[in-house]
Structure formats: C-alpha cells, structure tokens
N, C-alpha and C positions, 0 to 999 in steps of 0.2 A: 613816454609823454613827448608830444611833438608840437613845436611851434612853427607855423607856416606863414610866411609873409606878414608877420605881426608888426603893426605900426600903431602908435598912439599919440594923440595930441589932445589937449584939454579943450580947445575951442577951434572952430573953423577959421582958417586963414592964419592960425598960429603955426609956428614951427613944430615939427614932430619931435617929441621927447624920445620916443623909440621908433626906429624906422627900418622896415623891411627885415625883420629878424627871423632867421631860419636856424633852428637847432633842434636837437633831440636829447632828452635826458633818460638815462637807463637806470633800472633798479640797481641799488647798491652804490650809486655815485654820490660823492660829496663835492659841492661846487662852491668856490669862494668868489664872491662878486666884489670888485673894487672899482673905483672911479672917483673923480673929484666931487666936491659938494655941488649939487645942482645938476649932476650928470644924468639923473633919472634912475638911480639905483632903486630907491623906494618904490617908484612907479613900476619898474620891471618886476619887483617882488610881489606887488599887489596884483599885477597881471597874472603871474604864475599861480598865485593863491586863488584866483578867481574873484577877488574882491573888486577889481576893476576890469571892465570889458575892453578888449582892443577896439580901436577905431576902425581897423580893418585887419584882415587875416584871422587865423584860427589857432586855438590851443586845444589839442585833443589828447585823449588817453590819460587825463589827469587821474592819479590814484583816488580811490573812493574816500579815503580819510586824509584830509588836508588840515594842517595846523600852521597858523601864522602868528608870530610874535612881532608886532611892529616896534619901531625904534622908540616911539613915545606911547607908553601904556596909558590908557584912558582912566586916569585916577579920579576923574570927576564923578564917578559912579558912587552912589550912597551906600557902600558896603564896607564891612571889614574884610580883611584878606580871606579869612575862613568862609565868610558869607558869600563872597564872590566865587571862590573855588567850588563851594557846594552847588551853586547855581550853574556853573559851567559843567560840573559833573553831570547834572541832570540833562543839560543840553547834549552832552556826549554819551548819553545812554547809561549813566551810572559809573563812568570811568573813575578809578581811584586816584585821587590827588594826594592823599596822605604820604605815600612813599616819596613823592617828588618834593613835598615840603621838607621832608627829612634830608633827602639827598642834596637839595639846594640850600640847606642850612637856613631855613626860614621859618621854623616852627615858633620862634620867639616873636614873629610878626603876625601871627594868626588873628590876634584880637585888635590889631592896629587898623584904623580906617584907611582906605586907599589914598585919600587926599593927604594923609600925613606921611606917606612913604617918601624916602629919598629916591633918586633916579635908579640907583643900583638895586634897591629893594623892590621897586616897581618892576624892574626887569625880571627879577626872580619870579614874581607873580605871573608875569607874562609867559615865562618859560614853563612854569608848572602847568598853566592852562593849555599850553601847546603840546606838552609831552604826555599828558595824562591819557590820551586816547590811542596811543601807539600809532602815530601817523605814518602813512605811506609816503607823504610829501611833507617835509618839515621845512618851513621858511622862517628864517630869523634875520631881522634887520638890526644890525649893530648890537648883537647880544652881549658883547664884552664890556660895553660902555658902563662904567660905574660899578662893575662887579668887584667884590672882594677877591683877594688872591686865591683863596681856597675854591671858590665857585668858578673862577676863571680856569683853574686847573682841571676841574671835573667836567666842564662842558665838552672838551674834545672827546673824552671818554664816552659821554652820552651820544655824541654824534657818530662815533664809531659803532656803537650798539645799534643805532637806527639804520645805518648803511649795511651792517652785517646781516640784518634780517631782511634785506632787500628794499629798505626805504631809500628815498632820495632826500638829501639835505642840501639846501641852498642857503648860504650865509653871506650877508653883506658885512664886510669887516675891514676897517682901516687901521685897526690897532695891532695887527699881527698875532691875534689870538690863535690862529690856525697855522702858524708858520711851521710847526713840526708835525702837522697832520699828515699821515701817510697817503700817498697817491691821490692828491686832491686836484680837481680840475679847476682851472682859473678862467674866470670871465672878467673882462675889463670893458667898461662902458664909457664911451666918449663921443660927443656930438651925435647922440642917438644911435650909434652903431656899436655892435658888440664884437670884441675880439675874444675868441675862444681858444684857449690853449689846453690840450689834453693833459690828463693826469700823468705825472711822472712817478715811477716807483721810488720809494725811499731808499737810502743807502743800504747796501747788502750787509746784514748782520755779521758779526765776527764768526758765528757758527758756520757761515757759508763762504768763508774766506777761500779764495781761489776761483777757478773757472765756474761760471754759472750758465744756466740756460733758461730761456723763456719758453713755456709750453702753453699752447692754447687748448682749452678743454671745453667741449660743448656739453651742457647739462640741461635737463628740463627746467623751464622757467620757475616752476614751483619749488624746485630743489636748490636753486641758486644760492639763496641766503644761507641755508644750512651748510652747503658745500664750502662757500667762502669762509664761514665761521670755523669749520674744521681745519681748513688749510692755515688760517691765521693762528689758530690755537696751537698748531704744530710748528709755528715759526716761519712759515713761508709767506712771501709777499704775494698777495692775491687780491684781485679786483675784477669787477665786471667791465668788459670792454664793449659788449654789444648785447642787444636784446632782440632776438629774431621772433617775428610773429608768424603764426601758422598760416600757410597759404593753401 
C-alpha cells in the first residue's frame, strides 16, 4: 500500500491537516500512530481507510478488505448490539461475529441497545465489526480507551494474529497499549507532517542468549504470512521488511 504526495485540508485556503505525505505499508506490518490532540491522527486514519479522499495525492494498492473502528462508535443507530452485528455480517458477506463477541467478552451486551452502551462497551462493538471479516488492512482509532483490563490484554494478541497472516494494522494510541508489541513501526504526526520510525526488534529472548545474527530471507508474497508464523512459533524474531512487486 503506497501513499504518494498525500495532502488534505477541509476547506480551500485553510491550512493542510496532512501535507505531502509519502510512505509505504507492507504486509505483516503493525504501525502505532501518535500525536497531540488535534494533530490530524483521526484524519490520517480515515484517509488510509478510504473513508476520506485526499485533497491531492494518491493512495494505491489498498488491500481489498479494509476494516475501520473509529474512536467514537456511532451509538445513535436504532439497534441492539446483536442486531447491529447481524446487519454488519450481511454487509461483510456473512462473516461470523459470534466468536469475536466471545473473545472480546461482550456476550452479556448482545441485547443492549447501542445508545445505552458505555464508551468501552461501544469500543468492543466497533472492534467486533472490524475484525469479523478478516481484514487485510485494520485501522483502529484509540481502541484501548475505556476498555476493561482483560480486553486490553487480548487486543495486542489479536493484532499479532492479523499481522502474522499478512495483514496491516494501523493503530492510533496514546495510552501505551502497544508498548510491549514486538517490532512495531512508529508514526508521529505533528503540524501536518509525519515522522516515520522503523520497527525495532524486541529484546532477544533468554533462549538466544549470546551472539545473534540477522538473516534476510526472500519468500513469495503469498507465502509470507505462513513463513512469519512458522518462525515466530519456533521462537525467532521475524517481521516483514519489504514487499517487492513483480516487474
């Protein structure tokens, strides 16, 4: 997925919220987006998701299945939680939401009307609708806000699963919910400009105490997720560093 000269402003003659952004996202990456309130984080996430169009520039090669959970879930809709998820399942071609309701510990909320949910419970509904379709691009805006401790603990596990199968995860987070996430790429937005810091590998496990080496391996794009999964299952630190297109 490539962003080329992407800029955005809400009205002509207003300042640009996002200005001249160039970057590329590769399969298997997890990205943490930070910045002060009003920096434009939510705007950037909507641009990535395709909800908002750039004022200028292009976003290309977006994965076919995109899921976006905004920071404020639209609770004004006249549904119960179960009713809403059933409708979203139909939109997503019959995707199953029930396993996510269980995993996010929200089965007790299924008969509650959306307008009666707390912020944390509404976030869970937003996460369930985003995860049910197995997205290739998962975008979460402040997903840890208001969540209970158990759900906060399980969310990094879910993001690991998304990236392990080749998905891209972009998460706006100012609460440090991803502080221990392995090999995460860091974006910081300030004055419309993006600072991009590459992912750093997590500390070497005790099993690898002593000298270590970094090896670059090239695999077919369709096999990358399975390869990374095997390496991680065996205890190695593995991440995607590039995605080459056929020429």
